[in-house]
N, C-alpha and C positions, 0 to 999 in steps of 0.2 A: 504494500500500500504506500509506503514511503517513496518508493521509486516512481510510482504513478504521479503522486503529488509533486515530486521534484521535477519530473518530466513536464508536467503541466506548467509549473512556475517558469521553467526555462523557455517553454514555448511562448507563454504570455509575455515574458520579459523581452525575448527576441523580437516578437511582433511589435511591442511598444517602441523599442529602440529603433528598429528599422522602418517603422511606419507601414508595415504590411497591413493591407486591408483585409477584412474578413469577407467582404462581398465585392468582388472586382467588377461585377456587372454594372453597378452605378458609376464606378470610376471610369470604366471603359467608355461609357456613354457621355461622360462629362466633356463639355466643350466650353471654351473661353470665347467670348464675343470678339468680333473683328475690331471693335472700338478699343477694347482693352489691349488686344495684341498690337494695335497701331500706336500705342503710347511709346514714345522714344524716351528711354531712361537715361539719366545723367550718371555715368559711372563714378564721378567724383562724389556725388551725393550718395550713391550706393555704397561707396567705401566708408563714408561717414556713418551710414546706418548699419554697416556690416558687423559692428561690435557685438550686437545681440546674437547674430548668427554664429560668429566664430567663437562664442563662448562654449558651444557644443561641437559644431562642425569645424574641422581642421582647415585653416586657410591654405595650408600647403597641399591640400588634396588627399592627404593620407586617410586611411580608413581604420578607425580604432573602435569599431562597433557602431559608429554613427556614420551614415553615408556621406560621401564627399559631395559638395555642391559646387566645386570649382570646375571651370571649363564647360559648364552646361551651355547649350545654345539657349538663347533668350526665350524662345517660344516654350521649350520644355520647362524651364525654370518658372516662367509665368504660369503655365498650366498647373504645375505641381502646387505652387503657392496659392493660386486661386481655388484649386480643389480642396486645399486645407481651409482656406478662408470661408468657403461656402459649405464646409463640413461634409464634403463628399468623401474625402479621404479621412480615415479614422486615425487620429493620433492627437490626444488632448493637448500636449505641449505645442505641437505644430499648429493646431487649430487656434490656440490662444495667440501664438506669435503672429501668424498670418492674419488673424482676425483684426488685429489692431493696426495693420498697415493699410495705407491707401493704395489704390491701383498705381498711382505714380511712384510711390515708394517701392512697390514690388518691381516695377519696371526698372527703377534705378538699381536695385539690388541685382536684378537679372543682368543688367548691363555691366555692373562691376564684376560679378562672379564669372561672367563669360570671359573676362580678360585674364583671369588667373589660370595658371597651369598646374 
C-alpha cells in the first residue's frame, strides 16, 4: 500500500511541476485570437518582467525538473501563457502567474525569451 501511495505522490508531483494536463482534448482545441498573436512584444520590457519567470525557470535553458522556456518561438510561448491565463491548461502556479499578466506583457515576455538560447 505504501508503494501505491508513493507512486501516486510522484505522479501528482511530476504532473504539477511539468504542467501536464489531465485532459488534453480542451488544450488541443485551444486557440489564441489573431489580435493577441498580432501584438508585437518589446523584448526589453520582457527582460524587465522576466524576474518572476526565472525564479523557477532557468534563464540558461537548463532543465532541472521545470521546463525550459528559453528559445521558444513567440506564437508557442503566447499560446502556452494564454492557455494558462484562461485556465485551459491545469497548473495552479502557472494559472496564477499568467492570470495577472496583460496580453502585452505576455507578448513582451515571449519576445524576450525567444532571444535567449
